[in-house]
C-alpha positions as CSV (number, residue, x, y, z in Angstrom):
1,X,9.7,34.2,-2.1
2,X,12.7,33.5,0.1
3,X,14.2,30.0,-0.2
4,X,16.7,28.7,2.3
5,X,19.6,26.3,1.9
6,X,18.8,22.6,1.4
7,X,18.0,21.4,4.9
8,X,16.2,18.7,6.8
9,X,12.8,20.0,5.7
10,X,13.7,19.7,2.1
11,X,15.1,16.2,2.5
12,X,12.0,15.2,4.4
13,X,9.8,16.5,1.6
14,X,12.0,14.7,-1.0
15,X,11.8,11.5,0.9
16,X,8.1,11.5,1.4
17,X,7.5,12.5,-2.2
18,X,9.7,9.5,-3.2
19,X,7.5,7.2,-1.2
20,X,4.4,8.6,-2.9
21,X,5.8,8.6,-6.4
22,X,7.2,5.1,-6.0
23,X,3.8,4.0,-4.8
24,X,2.0,5.5,-7.8
25,X,4.5,3.8,-10.1
26,X,4.1,0.5,-8.4
27,X,0.3,0.7,-8.8
28,X,0.6,1.5,-12.5
29,X,2.7,-1.6,-13.1
30,X,1.3,-4.1,-10.5
31,X,-2.1,-3.0,-9.3
32,X,-4.2,-1.6,-12.1
33,X,-5.5,-3.9,-14.9
34,X,-4.5,-3.3,-18.5
35,X,-4.4,-5.4,-21.6
36,X,-1.1,-6.2,-23.3
37,X,0.3,-2.6,-23.4
38,X,-0.2,0.5,-21.3
39,X,-2.5,2.9,-23.2
40,X,-0.6,5.6,-25.1
41,X,-2.4,8.4,-23.2
42,X,-1.3,6.8,-19.9
43,X,2.3,6.7,-21.1
44,X,2.1,10.4,-22.0
45,X,0.5,11.2,-18.6
46,X,3.3,9.1,-16.9
47,X,5.9,11.1,-18.8
48,X,4.4,14.4,-17.8
49,X,4.3,13.2,-14.2
50,X,7.9,12.1,-14.3
51,X,9.1,15.4,-15.6
52,X,7.0,17.2,-13.0
53,X,8.5,15.0,-10.2
54,X,12.1,15.6,-11.4
55,X,11.3,19.3,-11.6
56,X,10.1,19.2,-8.0
57,X,13.2,17.5,-6.8
58,X,15.4,19.8,-8.8
59,X,13.8,22.8,-7.2
60,X,14.2,21.5,-3.7
61,X,17.8,20.4,-4.3
62,X,18.7,23.7,-5.9
63,X,16.8,26.2,-3.8
64,X,15.5,24.3,-0.7
65,X,12.0,24.3,0.6
66,X,10.3,27.5,1.5
67,X,10.4,28.1,5.3
68,X,6.7,28.8,5.7
69,X,3.4,27.4,7.0
70,X,2.7,26.4,3.3
71,X,5.6,24.0,3.4
72,X,4.3,22.4,6.6
73,X,0.8,22.2,5.2
74,X,2.2,20.8,2.0
75,X,3.9,18.0,3.9
76,X,0.7,17.3,5.7
77,X,-1.3,17.1,2.4
78,X,1.4,14.9,1.0
79,X,1.1,12.4,3.9
80,X,-2.7,12.5,3.5
81,X,-2.3,11.7,-0.2
82,X,-0.2,8.6,0.6
83,X,-2.7,7.5,3.2
84,X,-5.7,7.9,0.8
85,X,-3.8,6.2,-2.0
86,X,-2.9,3.1,0.1
87,X,-6.4,3.0,1.6
88,X,-7.8,2.9,-2.0
89,X,-5.2,0.2,-3.0
90,X,-6.3,-1.9,-0.1
91,X,-10.0,-1.4,-0.9
92,X,-9.4,-2.5,-4.5
93,X,-6.9,-5.3,-3.8
94,X,-9.4,-8.1,-4.5
95,X,-11.2,-6.2,-7.3
96,X,-8.5,-4.2,-9.1
97,X,-9.8,-1.5,-11.4
98,X,-8.7,-0.7,-14.9
99,X,-5.9,1.7,-15.7
100,X,-6.9,5.2,-16.9
101,X,-7.6,5.3,-20.7
102,X,-8.4,1.6,-20.8
103,X,-10.5,0.5,-23.8
104,X,-12.6,-1.9,-21.6
105,X,-15.8,-0.6,-20.2
106,X,-16.5,-0.4,-16.4
107,X,-16.9,-3.7,-14.7
108,X,-18.2,-2.7,-11.3
109,X,-19.3,0.2,-9.1
110,X,-17.3,0.3,-5.9
111,X,-18.9,1.9,-2.9
112,X,-16.8,0.8,0.1
113,X,-13.7,2.3,1.7
114,X,-12.8,5.7,0.2
115,X,-15.3,5.1,-2.6
116,X,-18.1,5.6,0.0
117,X,-16.9,9.3,0.2
118,X,-15.6,10.2,-3.3
119,X,-16.0,8.5,-6.7
120,X,-12.4,8.9,-7.7
121,X,-10.1,8.4,-4.7
122,X,-7.0,7.5,-6.7
123,X,-7.3,10.8,-8.7
124,X,-7.9,12.7,-5.5
125,X,-4.7,11.3,-4.0
126,X,-2.8,12.2,-7.1
127,X,-4.2,15.7,-7.2
128,X,-3.4,16.1,-3.5
129,X,0.2,14.9,-4.2
130,X,0.7,17.4,-7.0
131,X,-0.8,20.3,-5.1
132,X,1.4,19.4,-2.1
133,X,4.5,19.5,-4.3
134,X,3.6,23.1,-5.3
135,X,2.9,24.1,-1.7
136,X,6.3,22.8,-0.7
137,X,8.5,23.9,-3.7
138,X,6.8,27.2,-4.5
139,X,5.9,29.1,-7.6
140,X,7.8,27.1,-10.2
141,X,6.0,23.9,-9.3
142,X,2.5,25.4,-9.5
143,X,2.2,25.2,-13.4
144,X,2.9,21.4,-13.2
145,X,0.4,21.0,-10.3
146,X,-2.3,22.9,-12.1
147,X,-1.8,21.0,-15.4
148,X,-1.9,17.6,-13.7
149,X,-4.9,18.6,-11.6
150,X,-6.8,19.6,-14.7
151,X,-5.8,16.4,-16.5
152,X,-7.0,14.2,-13.6
153,X,-10.3,16.0,-13.4
154,X,-10.7,15.5,-17.2
155,X,-9.9,11.8,-16.9
156,X,-12.4,11.4,-14.1
157,X,-15.1,13.1,-16.2
158,X,-14.4,10.8,-19.1
159,X,-14.7,7.8,-16.8
160,X,-18.0,9.2,-15.5
161,X,-19.2,9.3,-19.2
162,X,-18.1,5.7,-19.7
163,X,-20.2,4.7,-16.7
164,X,-23.2,6.6,-18.1
165,X,-22.9,4.6,-21.4
166,X,-22.5,1.2,-19.6
167,X,-24.9,-1.4,-18.3
168,X,-24.1,0.1,-14.9
169,X,-25.6,3.5,-15.8
170,X,-28.6,3.3,-13.5
171,X,-26.7,2.1,-10.5
172,X,-23.9,4.6,-11.1
173,X,-26.5,7.4,-11.3
174,X,-27.7,6.5,-7.8
175,X,-24.1,6.3,-6.6
176,X,-23.4,9.8,-8.1
177,X,-26.2,11.3,-6.2
178,X,-24.8,9.9,-2.9
179,X,-21.1,10.6,-3.4
180,X,-19.0,13.5,-4.6
181,X,-16.7,13.2,-7.6
182,X,-13.6,14.7,-6.0
183,X,-14.9,16.3,-2.8
184,X,-16.6,14.1,-0.2
185,X,-20.2,14.6,0.8
186,X,-21.1,14.8,4.5
187,X,-22.9,11.5,4.4
188,X,-21.0,8.5,2.8
189,X,-22.7,6.3,0.3
190,X,-23.9,2.9,1.3
191,X,-20.9,0.6,1.3
192,X,-20.6,-2.3,-1.1
193,X,-19.8,-3.4,-4.6
194,X,-22.1,-3.7,-7.6
195,X,-20.6,-6.0,-10.2
196,X,-21.4,-5.7,-13.9
197,X,-24.0,-8.3,-14.9
């Protein structure tokens, strides 16, 4: 792979990634619900994310972004990630969800906004973010992107299991049939919220 000097494309990618990563950090502290302390597993995931984010910036500052269609596509995916993230934040503004690895059981099934298309839009936005960093920075960012993608899929599967064991299991089963876990189905689910009773 041929890398060019640090130029405007690299600075653009660094700037947009900063917006995304800052947004994710804000949500962790101010949007998601958690009791007293952030769960240990979430702190570990946050540390892995921070190291991966620093690695991405270091790669771009040292080697520059690849001059290729992959870089352009990566920036597009990155912007899409930010848009999906903030759409999901707006959707959950009045009914914030619990942070990953929370000990509390699920309280509701959301089926509006991005939840009408995928069951885990926050995780989809994070996965899109990490894959875009690899598309932009190249081969040395791919291991971090793959590791974080696998972690988010595993977290989503664990949350699916928690729904199956909750009082919302029947309602969630119907929702699962209508909506993809990470990839949208052609027809969105019926929009709404079902609260835990």
